KOLKOLBA-685783 format. One record per residue (C-alpha): residue number from 1; residue in one letter; x, y, z. Coordinates in Angstrom, 2 decimals. Each point is the difference from the previous one (the first is absolute). Layout:
<sites>
<site pos="NUM" code="a" x="X" y="Y" z="Z"/>
...
</sites>
This chain:
<sites>
<site pos="1" code="m" x="9.86" y="44.49" z="0.83"/>
<site pos="2" code="i" x="3.38" y="0.79" z="-0.32"/>
<site pos="3" code="d" x="0.88" y="-3.87" z="-0.94"/>
<site pos="4" code="a" x="-2.73" y="0.19" z="-2.67"/>
<site pos="5" code="r" x="1.47" y="2.99" z="-1.43"/>
<site pos="6" code="a" x="3.49" y="-1.34" z="0.03"/>
<site pos="7" code="t" x="-1.14" y="-3.31" z="-1.70"/>
<site pos="8" code="d" x="-1.86" y="1.92" z="-2.74"/>
<site pos="9" code="e" x="3.21" y="2.04" z="-0.74"/>
<site pos="10" code="l" x="2.19" y="-3.22" z="0.21"/>
<site pos="11" code="l" x="-2.54" y="-1.58" z="-2.48"/>
<site pos="12" code="r" x="-0.07" y="3.11" z="-2.48"/>
<site pos="13" code="t" x="3.87" y="0.04" z="0.09"/>
<site pos="14" code="l" x="0.33" y="-3.81" z="-0.41"/>
<site pos="15" code="v" x="-2.37" y="0.27" z="-3.09"/>
<site pos="16" code="l" x="2.02" y="2.94" z="-1.49"/>
<site pos="17" code="v" x="3.31" y="-1.56" z="0.45"/>
<site pos="18" code="l" x="-1.31" y="-3.42" z="-1.55"/>
<site pos="19" code="d" x="-1.66" y="1.86" z="-2.83"/>
<site pos="20" code="l" x="2.90" y="1.84" z="-0.90"/>
<site pos="21" code="g" x="2.19" y="-2.98" z="0.33"/>
<site pos="22" code="g" x="-2.40" y="-1.90" z="-2.40"/>
<site pos="23" code="t" x="-0.13" y="3.08" z="-2.36"/>
<site pos="24" code="f" x="3.86" y="-0.12" z="-0.33"/>
<site pos="25" code="a" x="0.17" y="-3.68" z="-0.40"/>
<site pos="26" code="f" x="-2.89" y="0.08" z="-2.83"/>
<site pos="27" code="a" x="1.50" y="2.80" z="-1.52"/>
<site pos="28" code="l" x="3.36" y="-1.54" z="-0.49"/>
<site pos="29" code="s" x="-1.74" y="-3.16" z="-1.07"/>
<site pos="30" code="g" x="-1.94" y="1.81" z="-2.60"/>
<site pos="31" code="a" x="2.80" y="2.15" z="-1.25"/>
<site pos="32" code="m" x="2.22" y="-2.87" z="-0.30"/>
<site pos="33" code="a" x="-2.65" y="-1.95" z="-2.07"/>
<site pos="34" code="g" x="-0.05" y="3.26" z="-2.23"/>
<site pos="35" code="v" x="3.79" y="-0.08" z="-0.43"/>
<site pos="36" code="r" x="-0.12" y="-3.55" z="-1.23"/>
<site pos="37" code="r" x="-2.56" y="1.09" z="-2.42"/>
<site pos="38" code="r" x="2.13" y="2.88" z="-1.07"/>
<site pos="39" code="l" x="-2.49" y="2.64" z="0.60"/>
<site pos="40" code="d" x="1.17" y="3.59" z="0.05"/>
<site pos="41" code="i" x="0.37" y="1.90" z="3.25"/>
<site pos="42" code="f" x="-3.62" y="1.42" z="-0.15"/>
<site pos="43" code="g" x="-1.27" y="-3.61" z="-0.33"/>
<site pos="44" code="i" x="2.01" y="-1.06" z="2.56"/>
<site pos="45" code="l" x="-0.99" y="2.57" z="2.78"/>
<site pos="46" code="v" x="-3.79" y="-0.39" z="-1.26"/>
<site pos="47" code="l" x="0.39" y="-3.94" z="0.81"/>
<site pos="48" code="s" x="1.59" y="0.75" z="3.29"/>
<site pos="49" code="f" x="-2.52" y="2.30" z="1.22"/>
<site pos="50" code="a" x="-2.93" y="-2.30" z="-1.52"/>
<site pos="51" code="a" x="1.47" y="-3.26" z="1.71"/>
<site pos="52" code="s" x="0.79" y="1.59" z="3.33"/>
<site pos="53" code="t" x="-3.47" y="1.88" z="0.67"/>
<site pos="54" code="s" x="-2.70" y="-1.87" z="-1.70"/>
<site pos="55" code="g" x="-0.65" y="-2.56" z="2.82"/>
<site pos="56" code="g" x="0.09" y="2.84" z="2.54"/>
<site pos="57" code="i" x="-2.35" y="2.26" z="-2.11"/>
<site pos="58" code="a" x="-2.61" y="-2.86" z="-0.52"/>
<site pos="59" code="r" x="0.08" y="-0.67" z="3.87"/>
<site pos="60" code="d" x="-0.42" y="3.45" z="1.05"/>
<site pos="61" code="l" x="-2.91" y="0.72" z="-2.56"/>
<site pos="62" code="l" x="-1.77" y="-3.39" z="1.21"/>
<site pos="63" code="i" x="0.23" y="0.90" z="3.95"/>
<site pos="64" code="g" x="-0.94" y="3.71" z="-0.85"/>
<site pos="65" code="a" x="3.36" y="1.36" z="0.73"/>
<site pos="66" code="a" x="-0.24" y="2.76" z="-2.55"/>
<site pos="67" code="p" x="1.91" y="1.58" z="-1.46"/>
<site pos="68" code="p" x="2.32" y="-3.09" z="0.00"/>
<site pos="69" code="a" x="3.07" y="0.61" z="1.72"/>
<site pos="70" code="a" x="2.33" y="-0.83" z="-2.94"/>
<site pos="71" code="l" x="-1.68" y="3.27" z="-1.62"/>
<site pos="72" code="k" x="-0.10" y="2.42" z="2.91"/>
<site pos="73" code="d" x="3.34" y="-0.89" z="1.58"/>
<site pos="74" code="w" x="3.06" y="1.47" z="-1.99"/>
<site pos="75" code="r" x="2.27" y="-2.86" z="1.51"/>
<site pos="76" code="y" x="-1.79" y="-2.91" z="-2.07"/>
<site pos="77" code="l" x="0.99" y="1.75" z="-3.21"/>
<site pos="78" code="a" x="3.49" y="1.07" z="1.07"/>
<site pos="79" code="v" x="0.74" y="-3.61" z="1.01"/>
<site pos="80" code="s" x="-1.33" y="-1.63" z="-3.13"/>
<site pos="81" code="l" x="1.99" y="2.50" z="-2.18"/>
<site pos="82" code="a" x="3.25" y="-0.50" z="1.96"/>
<site pos="83" code="a" x="-0.37" y="-3.58" z="-0.53"/>
<site pos="84" code="g" x="-0.49" y="0.44" z="-3.64"/>
<site pos="85" code="l" x="2.68" y="2.40" z="-0.46"/>
<site pos="86" code="l" x="2.45" y="-2.23" z="1.93"/>
<site pos="87" code="c" x="-0.93" y="-3.07" z="-2.25"/>
<site pos="88" code="f" x="0.31" y="2.26" z="-3.14"/>
<site pos="89" code="s" x="3.72" y="1.06" z="1.11"/>
<site pos="90" code="w" x="1.23" y="-3.28" z="1.66"/>
<site pos="91" code="s" x="-2.08" y="-2.76" z="-1.48"/>
<site pos="92" code="p" x="3.20" y="-1.90" z="-0.89"/>
<site pos="93" code="l" x="1.29" y="-0.11" z="3.69"/>
<site pos="94" code="i" x="-3.77" y="-0.98" z="1.00"/>
<site pos="95" code="e" x="-0.41" y="-2.57" z="-2.59"/>
<site pos="96" code="k" x="2.91" y="-1.60" z="1.60"/>
<site pos="97" code="l" x="-2.20" y="-1.15" z="2.92"/>
<site pos="98" code="r" x="-1.24" y="-3.45" z="-0.45"/>
<site pos="99" code="n" x="-3.45" y="0.05" z="-1.60"/>
<site pos="100" code="p" x="-0.43" y="3.71" z="1.36"/>
<site pos="101" code="v" x="-3.35" y="0.70" z="-1.46"/>
<site pos="102" code="r" x="-1.58" y="-2.98" z="1.75"/>
<site pos="103" code="m" x="1.73" y="0.55" z="3.12"/>
<site pos="104" code="l" x="-1.18" y="3.72" z="0.21"/>
<site pos="105" code="d" x="-3.62" y="-1.12" z="-1.03"/>
<site pos="106" code="a" x="0.10" y="-2.43" z="3.01"/>
<site pos="107" code="a" x="0.93" y="2.72" z="2.47"/>
<site pos="108" code="g" x="-2.43" y="2.40" z="-1.48"/>
<site pos="109" code="l" x="-2.78" y="-2.56" z="0.19"/>
<site pos="110" code="a" x="0.82" y="-0.66" z="3.69"/>
<site pos="111" code="l" x="0.05" y="3.72" z="1.19"/>
<site pos="112" code="f" x="-3.15" y="0.80" z="-1.93"/>
<site pos="113" code="a" x="-1.83" y="-3.15" z="1.30"/>
<site pos="114" code="v" x="0.76" y="1.19" z="3.53"/>
<site pos="115" code="a" x="-0.57" y="3.57" z="-0.46"/>
<site pos="116" code="g" x="-3.30" y="-0.61" z="-1.80"/>
<site pos="117" code="t" x="-1.44" y="-2.32" z="2.73"/>
<site pos="118" code="e" x="1.25" y="2.29" z="2.79"/>
<site pos="119" code="k" x="-1.85" y="3.03" z="-1.50"/>
<site pos="120" code="a" x="-3.10" y="-1.98" z="-1.01"/>
<site pos="121" code="q" x="-0.17" y="-1.15" z="3.80"/>
<site pos="122" code="a" x="0.53" y="3.84" z="1.06"/>
<site pos="123" code="y" x="-3.00" y="0.85" z="-2.25"/>
<site pos="124" code="g" x="-2.08" y="-2.55" z="1.84"/>
<site pos="125" code="l" x="-0.29" y="-2.80" z="-2.78"/>
<site pos="126" code="n" x="-0.58" y="-3.46" z="1.77"/>
<site pos="127" code="p" x="2.76" y="-2.46" z="-0.04"/>
<site pos="128" code="v" x="-0.96" y="-2.03" z="-3.32"/>
<site pos="129" code="m" x="-0.52" y="3.39" z="-1.86"/>
<site pos="130" code="a" x="3.28" y="1.48" z="1.31"/>
<site pos="131" code="a" x="1.90" y="-3.06" z="-1.05"/>
<site pos="132" code="l" x="-1.47" y="0.20" z="-3.50"/>
<site pos="133" code="l" x="0.70" y="3.59" z="-0.28"/>
<site pos="134" code="g" x="3.47" y="-0.43" z="1.17"/>
<site pos="135" code="m" x="0.60" y="-2.76" z="-2.68"/>
<site pos="136" code="l" x="-1.58" y="2.33" z="-2.72"/>
<site pos="137" code="t" x="2.68" y="2.76" z="1.30"/>
<site pos="138" code="g" x="2.69" y="-2.47" z="-0.41"/>
<site pos="139" code="i" x="-0.97" y="-1.12" z="-3.73"/>
<site pos="140" code="g" x="-1.13" y="3.16" z="-1.53"/>
<site pos="141" code="g" x="3.33" y="1.50" z="-0.79"/>
<site pos="142" code="g" x="1.38" y="-3.32" z="-1.65"/>
<site pos="143" code="v" x="-3.24" y="-0.18" z="-1.96"/>
<site pos="144" code="a" x="0.51" y="3.86" z="-1.21"/>
<site pos="145" code="r" x="3.53" y="-0.77" z="-0.98"/>
<site pos="146" code="d" x="-0.79" y="-3.11" z="-1.97"/>
<site pos="147" code="v" x="-3.04" y="1.39" z="-1.77"/>
<site pos="148" code="l" x="1.98" y="3.11" z="-1.03"/>
<site pos="149" code="l" x="2.84" y="-2.23" z="-1.55"/>
<site pos="150" code="a" x="-2.61" y="-2.44" z="-1.68"/>
<site pos="151" code="e" x="0.50" y="-2.71" z="1.91"/>
<site pos="152" code="i" x="-2.32" y="-2.59" z="1.79"/>
<site pos="153" code="p" x="0.09" y="1.07" z="3.67"/>
<site pos="154" code="v" x="1.85" y="-2.15" z="2.42"/>
<site pos="155" code="v" x="-3.01" y="-0.09" z="2.18"/>
<site pos="156" code="l" x="-1.79" y="-2.09" z="-2.67"/>
<site pos="157" code="r" x="2.81" y="-2.38" z="-0.59"/>
<site pos="158" code="s" x="0.68" y="-3.09" z="2.06"/>
<site pos="159" code="d" x="2.65" y="1.56" z="2.39"/>
<site pos="160" code="l" x="-0.86" y="0.65" z="3.69"/>
<site pos="161" code="y" x="-0.63" y="3.85" z="-0.35"/>
<site pos="162" code="a" x="-3.53" y="0.88" z="1.32"/>
<site pos="163" code="v" x="0.05" y="-3.00" z="2.47"/>
<site pos="164" code="a" x="3.28" y="1.22" z="1.32"/>
<site pos="165" code="a" x="-1.39" y="3.50" z="0.48"/>
<site pos="166" code="l" x="-3.20" y="-1.46" z="1.57"/>
<site pos="167" code="a" x="2.07" y="-2.29" z="2.40"/>
<site pos="168" code="g" x="1.85" y="3.08" z="1.26"/>
<site pos="169" code="a" x="-3.29" y="1.98" z="0.26"/>
<site pos="170" code="a" x="-1.39" y="-2.99" z="2.14"/>
<site pos="171" code="v" x="2.75" y="0.21" z="2.42"/>
<site pos="172" code="v" x="-0.38" y="3.57" z="0.56"/>
<site pos="173" code="v" x="-3.80" y="-0.27" z="0.73"/>
<site pos="174" code="g" x="0.79" y="-3.04" z="2.11"/>
<site pos="175" code="g" x="2.51" y="1.91" z="1.97"/>
<site pos="176" code="s" x="-2.43" y="2.92" z="0.56"/>
<site pos="177" code="l" x="-2.90" y="-2.39" z="1.18"/>
<site pos="178" code="l" x="2.48" y="-1.31" z="2.44"/>
<site pos="179" code="h" x="1.05" y="3.51" z="1.20"/>
<site pos="180" code="l" x="3.68" y="-0.54" z="-1.05"/>
<site pos="181" code="p" x="2.12" y="3.01" z="-0.32"/>
<site pos="182" code="i" x="-0.46" y="1.93" z="-3.36"/>
<site pos="183" code="i" x="3.81" y="-0.42" z="-0.76"/>
<site pos="184" code="v" x="-0.08" y="-3.79" z="0.66"/>
<site pos="185" code="t" x="-2.95" y="-0.51" z="-2.13"/>
<site pos="186" code="a" x="1.15" y="2.23" z="-2.86"/>
<site pos="187" code="l" x="3.46" y="-1.77" z="-0.05"/>
<site pos="188" code="g" x="-1.26" y="-3.42" z="0.28"/>
<site pos="189" code="g" x="-2.64" y="0.67" z="-2.99"/>
<site pos="190" code="g" x="2.69" y="1.64" z="-2.15"/>
<site pos="191" code="l" x="2.63" y="-2.94" z="0.49"/>
<site pos="192" code="v" x="-2.76" y="-2.68" z="-0.55"/>
<site pos="193" code="c" x="-1.11" y="1.71" z="-3.42"/>
<site pos="194" code="f" x="3.58" y="0.61" z="-1.02"/>
<site pos="195" code="w" x="1.21" y="-3.53" z="0.81"/>
<site pos="196" code="l" x="-2.97" y="-1.63" z="-1.96"/>
<site pos="197" code="r" x="0.70" y="2.26" z="-2.80"/>
<site pos="198" code="m" x="3.57" y="-0.69" z="-0.20"/>
<site pos="199" code="m" x="-0.52" y="-3.91" z="0.57"/>
<site pos="200" code="a" x="-2.41" y="0.02" z="-3.00"/>
<site pos="201" code="i" x="2.88" y="1.62" z="-1.97"/>
<site pos="202" code="r" x="2.89" y="-2.13" z="1.02"/>
<site pos="203" code="r" x="-1.79" y="-3.43" z="0.55"/>
<site pos="204" code="g" x="-2.67" y="0.31" z="-2.77"/>
<site pos="205" code="w" x="-2.86" y="-0.11" z="2.59"/>
<site pos="206" code="h" x="-3.25" y="0.65" z="-1.82"/>
<site pos="207" code="l" x="-3.75" y="-0.55" z="0.02"/>
<site pos="208" code="p" x="-1.57" y="-2.89" z="-2.16"/>
<site pos="209" code="v" x="-0.40" y="1.02" z="-3.39"/>
<site pos="210" code="a" x="-2.74" y="-0.95" z="-2.42"/>
<site pos="211" code="h" x="0.69" y="-2.32" z="-2.81"/>
<site pos="212" code="e" x="-1.91" y="-0.04" z="-3.21"/>
<site pos="213" code="r" x="-1.24" y="-3.36" z="-0.71"/>
<site pos="214" code="d" x="0.18" y="-1.76" z="-3.38"/>
<site pos="215" code="v" x="-3.55" y="0.19" z="-1.56"/>
<site pos="216" code="p" x="-0.76" y="-3.09" z="-2.11"/>
<site pos="217" code="t" x="-0.85" y="1.06" z="-3.48"/>
<site pos="218" code="s" x="-2.79" y="-1.42" z="-2.03"/>
<site pos="219" code="p" x="0.46" y="-2.24" z="-2.93"/>
<site pos="220" code="d" x="-1.01" y="2.99" z="-2.23"/>
<site pos="221" code="e" x="2.75" y="2.32" z="1.48"/>
<site pos="222" code="q" x="2.80" y="-2.45" z="-0.80"/>
</sites>
């Protein structure tokens, strides 16, 4: 009984740490995207909060964890606002990092994919649904950020984005089925997701893209 309680407590702590880490990473990513679009400070803070909490809110609503953790725990709001203010004040320094928005986005994607999968499993979802919900948690923040900036979401482009999140979530589910330690599966899933996403950025890995075929015109249309 003690072991079960200790495991539950470890899982809750792990999900919280991953959630807050993903919140910070996606908040920085969203805020830096807002800085590049020259938004005012209010717009940057709104973008940082939306980008950092949308995936987690969607996850919690789908599994019945209401109200969502991002809305009932002040730490989520504090972390997202702190990241937004940091970017607003120190954007020239942060911008010196190599491709900071994509790198932070990859980190947030990995953290949220793992946290979403772990929490879905804790709520009793089957492995397949847990992995899919982990993927949804990972991509939600990026979708919200891109939609607010009137851009086509990255997940709908050819880059390995949702696939990377799904791969990381699958590692977490597989480790759980093999009864591996929670920390090991979380670390493995996060690294797989982050590595795939960064390789897609640096090596140009992508999914097949549909090409429009030329339709022959009739003589009347020529």
